[in-house]
DSSP file (Angstrom, degrees, kcal/mol; ACC not computed):
  #  RESIDUE AA STRUCTURE BP1 BP2  ACC     N-H-->O    O-->H-N    N-H-->O    O-->H-N    TCO  KAPPA ALPHA  PHI   PSI    X-CA   Y-CA   Z-CA
    1    1 A X              0   0    0      0, 0.0     2,-0.5     0, 0.0     0, 0.0   0.000 360.0 360.0 360.0 130.6  -11.1   23.3   -4.3
    2    2 A X        -     0   0    0      2,-0.0     2,-0.6     0, 0.0     0, 0.0  -0.799 360.0-157.1 -97.4 128.8  -10.0   19.8   -3.3
    3    3 A X        -     0   0    0     -2,-0.5     2,-0.4     2,-0.0     0, 0.0  -0.916   8.2-151.9-107.7 125.2  -12.5   16.9   -3.6
    4    4 A X        -     0   0    0     -2,-0.6     2,-0.5     0, 0.0    -2,-0.0  -0.770   7.5-138.9 -97.7 141.1  -11.9   13.9   -1.5
    5    5 A X        -     0   0    0     -2,-0.4     2,-0.4     2,-0.0    -2,-0.0  -0.817  13.1-149.2 -96.8 134.8  -13.1   10.5   -2.5
    6    6 A X        -     0   0    0     -2,-0.5     2,-0.5     0, 0.0     0, 0.0  -0.856  17.8-121.6-103.7 140.7  -14.5    8.3    0.1
    7    7 A X        -     0   0    0     -2,-0.4     2,-0.4     1,-0.0    -2,-0.0  -0.659  23.7-131.8 -81.7 127.9  -14.2    4.6   -0.1
    8    8 A X        -     0   0    0     -2,-0.5     2,-0.4     1,-0.0    -1,-0.0  -0.654  20.5-152.9 -81.2 129.9  -17.5    2.8   -0.2
    9    9 A X        -     0   0    0     -2,-0.4     2,-0.4     2,-0.0    -1,-0.0  -0.838   6.3-136.9-105.0 142.1  -17.6   -0.1    2.2
   10   10 A X        -     0   0    0     -2,-0.4     2,-0.5     2,-0.0     0, 0.0  -0.767  13.3-149.1 -96.7 140.5  -19.8   -3.1    1.7
   11   11 A X        -     0   0    0     -2,-0.4     2,-0.4     2,-0.0    -2,-0.0  -0.921   8.7-161.1-111.1 134.9  -21.7   -4.5    4.6
   12   12 A X        -     0   0    0     -2,-0.5     2,-0.4     2,-0.0    -2,-0.0  -0.936  13.8-133.8-116.9 136.1  -22.5   -8.2    4.8
   13   13 A X        -     0   0    0     -2,-0.4     2,-0.6     2,-0.0    -2,-0.0  -0.718  15.7-141.7 -87.2 135.7  -25.1   -9.7    7.0
   14   14 A X        -     0   0    0     -2,-0.4     2,-0.7     3,-0.0     3,-0.0  -0.876   8.3-148.5 -99.1 123.6  -24.1  -12.8    9.0
   15   15 A X    >   -     0   0    0     -2,-0.6     3,-1.9     1,-0.1     4,-0.3  -0.825   2.3-152.8 -92.7 113.4  -26.8  -15.3    9.2
   16   16 A X  G >  S+     0   0    0     -2,-0.7     3,-0.9     1,-0.3    -1,-0.1   0.748  92.6  65.4 -59.3 -23.0  -26.4  -17.2   12.6
   17   17 A X  G 3  S+     0   0    0      1,-0.2    -1,-0.3    -3,-0.0    -2,-0.0   0.735  99.4  52.6 -72.5 -20.2  -28.1  -20.3   11.1
   18   18 A X  G <  S+     0   0    0     -3,-1.9     2,-0.5     2,-0.0    -1,-0.2   0.461  85.9 102.8 -93.8  -1.1  -25.1  -20.7    8.7
   19   19 A X    <   -     0   0    0     -3,-0.9     2,-0.5    -4,-0.3    -5,-0.0  -0.713  53.7-164.2 -87.4 127.8  -22.5  -20.5   11.5
   20   20 A X        -     0   0    0     -2,-0.5     2,-0.6     2,-0.0    -2,-0.0  -0.949   2.7-159.4-113.3 125.9  -21.0  -23.9   12.4
   21   21 A X        -     0   0    0     -2,-0.5     2,-0.6     2,-0.0    -2,-0.0  -0.913   4.5-163.9-106.3 121.2  -19.0  -24.2   15.7
   22   22 A X        -     0   0    0     -2,-0.6     2,-0.6     2,-0.0    -2,-0.0  -0.915   3.2-162.6-107.2 121.0  -16.7  -27.1   15.9
   23   23 A X        +     0   0    0     -2,-0.6     2,-0.2     1,-0.0     3,-0.1  -0.905  18.3 165.5-107.2 121.9  -15.5  -27.9   19.4
   24   24 A X     >  +     0   0    0     -2,-0.6     4,-2.9     1,-0.1     3,-0.3  -0.639   1.6 170.5-132.0  74.2  -12.4  -30.1   19.6
   25   25 A X  H  > S+     0   0    0      1,-0.2     4,-2.4    -2,-0.2     5,-0.2   0.846  79.6  56.2 -56.8 -35.1  -11.2  -29.8   23.2
   26   26 A X  H  > S+     0   0    0      2,-0.2     4,-1.9     1,-0.2    -1,-0.2   0.942 112.2  41.7 -62.7 -45.8   -8.7  -32.6   22.7
   27   27 A X  H  > S+     0   0    0     -3,-0.3     4,-3.1     1,-0.2     5,-0.3   0.933 113.4  52.6 -66.0 -46.1   -7.1  -30.8   19.7
   28   28 A X  H  X S+     0   0    0     -4,-2.9     4,-2.6     1,-0.2     5,-0.2   0.882 108.9  50.5 -58.4 -39.4   -7.2  -27.4   21.5
   29   29 A X  H  X S+     0   0    0     -4,-2.4     4,-1.9    -5,-0.2    -1,-0.2   0.939 114.2  43.4 -65.0 -46.4   -5.5  -28.8   24.5
   30   30 A X  H  X S+     0   0    0     -4,-1.9     4,-2.2    -5,-0.2    -2,-0.2   0.902 114.8  49.4 -65.9 -40.9   -2.7  -30.4   22.4
   31   31 A X  H  X S+     0   0    0     -4,-3.1     4,-2.8     1,-0.2     5,-0.2   0.912 109.7  51.5 -65.9 -42.1   -2.3  -27.3   20.2
   32   32 A X  H  X S+     0   0    0     -4,-2.6     4,-2.2    -5,-0.3    -1,-0.2   0.879 109.1  51.2 -65.4 -34.8   -2.1  -25.0   23.2
   33   33 A X  H  X S+     0   0    0     -4,-1.9     4,-2.3     2,-0.2    -1,-0.2   0.944 111.8  46.1 -65.3 -46.1    0.6  -27.1   24.8
   34   34 A X  H  X S+     0   0    0     -4,-2.2     4,-2.0     1,-0.2    -2,-0.2   0.914 112.6  50.4 -61.1 -42.3    2.6  -27.0   21.6
   35   35 A X  H  X S+     0   0    0     -4,-2.8     4,-2.3     1,-0.2    -1,-0.2   0.894 109.1  52.5 -62.5 -39.9    2.1  -23.3   21.2
   36   36 A X  H  X S+     0   0    0     -4,-2.2     4,-2.8    -5,-0.2    -1,-0.2   0.932 108.7  49.2 -62.3 -45.5    3.2  -22.8   24.8
   37   37 A X  H  X S+     0   0    0     -4,-2.3     4,-2.1     1,-0.2    -1,-0.2   0.854 109.8  52.3 -64.9 -33.0    6.4  -24.8   24.2
   38   38 A X  H  X S+     0   0    0     -4,-2.0     4,-1.2     2,-0.2    -1,-0.2   0.923 111.3  46.2 -65.2 -44.0    7.2  -22.7   21.1
   39   39 A X  H  <>S+     0   0    0     -4,-2.3     5,-3.3     1,-0.2     6,-0.4   0.897 111.3  52.9 -64.5 -40.7    6.7  -19.5   23.1
   40   40 A X  H ><5S+     0   0    0     -4,-2.8     3,-1.7     1,-0.2    -1,-0.2   0.901 103.4  57.7 -61.1 -41.5    8.9  -20.9   25.9
   41   41 A X  H 3<5S+     0   0    0     -4,-2.1    -1,-0.2     1,-0.3    -2,-0.2   0.840 110.1  43.1 -59.8 -34.4   11.7  -21.8   23.4
   42   42 A X  T ><5S-     0   0    0     -4,-1.2     3,-0.6    -3,-0.3    -1,-0.3   0.202 123.3-102.0-100.1  16.9   11.9  -18.1   22.3
   43   43 A X  T < 5 -     0   0    0     -3,-1.7    -3,-0.2     1,-0.2     3,-0.1   0.759  61.4 -74.4  75.9  26.3   11.7  -16.7   25.9
   44   44 A X  T 3 < -     0   0    0     -5,-3.3     2,-0.3     1,-0.2    -1,-0.2   0.807  69.4-179.8  57.7  32.9    8.0  -15.7   25.7
   45   45 A X    X   -     0   0    0     -3,-0.6     3,-0.6    -6,-0.4    -1,-0.2  -0.507  29.4-118.7 -63.3 125.4    8.8  -12.7   23.5
   46   46 A X  T 3  S+     0   0    0     -2,-0.3    -1,-0.1     1,-0.2    -2,-0.0  -0.236  87.4  49.6 -69.6 156.6    5.4  -11.0   22.9
   47   47 A X  T 3  S+     0   0    0      0, 0.0    -1,-0.2     0, 0.0     4,-0.2   0.385  88.8  81.7 101.9  -0.6    3.9  -10.6   19.5
   48   48 A X    <>  +     0   0    0     -3,-0.6     4,-2.7     1,-0.1     5,-0.2   0.196  52.8 109.7-117.1  13.8    4.2  -14.2   18.2
   49   49 A X  H  > S+     0   0    0      1,-0.2     4,-2.4     2,-0.2     5,-0.2   0.924  81.5  45.2 -61.3 -46.7    1.2  -15.8   19.9
   50   50 A X  H  > S+     0   0    0      1,-0.2     4,-2.9     2,-0.2     5,-0.2   0.911 112.9  51.3 -64.9 -41.2   -0.8  -16.3   16.7
   51   51 A X  H  > S+     0   0    0      1,-0.2     4,-2.4     2,-0.2     5,-0.2   0.923 110.4  49.5 -59.9 -44.2    2.3  -17.6   14.8
   52   52 A X  H  X S+     0   0    0     -4,-2.7     4,-2.3     2,-0.2    -2,-0.2   0.920 112.8  47.4 -59.2 -44.4    2.9  -20.1   17.6
   53   53 A X  H  X S+     0   0    0     -4,-2.4     4,-2.4    -5,-0.2    -2,-0.2   0.935 113.0  47.2 -65.1 -46.8   -0.7  -21.2   17.5
   54   54 A X  H  X S+     0   0    0     -4,-2.9     4,-1.9     1,-0.2    -1,-0.2   0.875 113.4  48.0 -66.2 -37.5   -0.9  -21.6   13.8
   55   55 A X  H  X S+     0   0    0     -4,-2.4     4,-1.9    -5,-0.2    -1,-0.2   0.899 111.2  51.4 -66.9 -40.6    2.4  -23.5   13.6
   56   56 A X  H  X S+     0   0    0     -4,-2.3     4,-2.5    -5,-0.2     5,-0.2   0.890 107.9  52.7 -64.1 -39.0    1.2  -25.8   16.5
   57   57 A X  H  X S+     0   0    0     -4,-2.4     4,-2.5     1,-0.2    -1,-0.2   0.933 108.4  50.4 -59.5 -46.5   -2.0  -26.4   14.6
   58   58 A X  H  < S+     0   0    0     -4,-1.9    -1,-0.2     1,-0.2    -2,-0.2   0.867 116.5  41.4 -61.5 -36.4    0.0  -27.5   11.5
   59   59 A X  H  < S+     0   0    0     -4,-1.9    -1,-0.2    -5,-0.1    -2,-0.2   0.841 121.0  40.4 -78.2 -34.3    2.1  -29.8   13.5
   60   60 A X  H  < S+     0   0    0     -4,-2.5     2,-0.5    -5,-0.2    -2,-0.2   0.902  96.6  74.9 -88.9 -43.1   -0.6  -31.3   15.7
   61   61 A X  S  < S-     0   0    0     -4,-2.5     2,-0.1    -5,-0.2    -1,-0.0  -0.596  81.7-127.1 -78.6 122.6   -3.6  -31.8   13.4
   62   62 A X              0   0    0     -2,-0.5    -2,-0.1     1,-0.1    -1,-0.1  -0.362 360.0 360.0 -68.6 147.3   -3.2  -34.8   11.2
   63   63 A X              0   0    0     -5,-0.1    -1,-0.1    -2,-0.1    -2,-0.0   0.421 360.0 360.0-103.5 360.0   -3.7  -34.2    7.5
């Protein structure tokens, strides 16, 4: 008889009072433009959208 082990998953409650939403429309607009140009450079090949966005964030947001 084969016994299978099940992986126990932990559940975490999200407290809405602890969530902070930062809205930066100026940054988002600039980042989206840079991400668009990155996608355009590689011929809009799908599957790289997140990479484009993250790279654009690194280039656009001052450190």
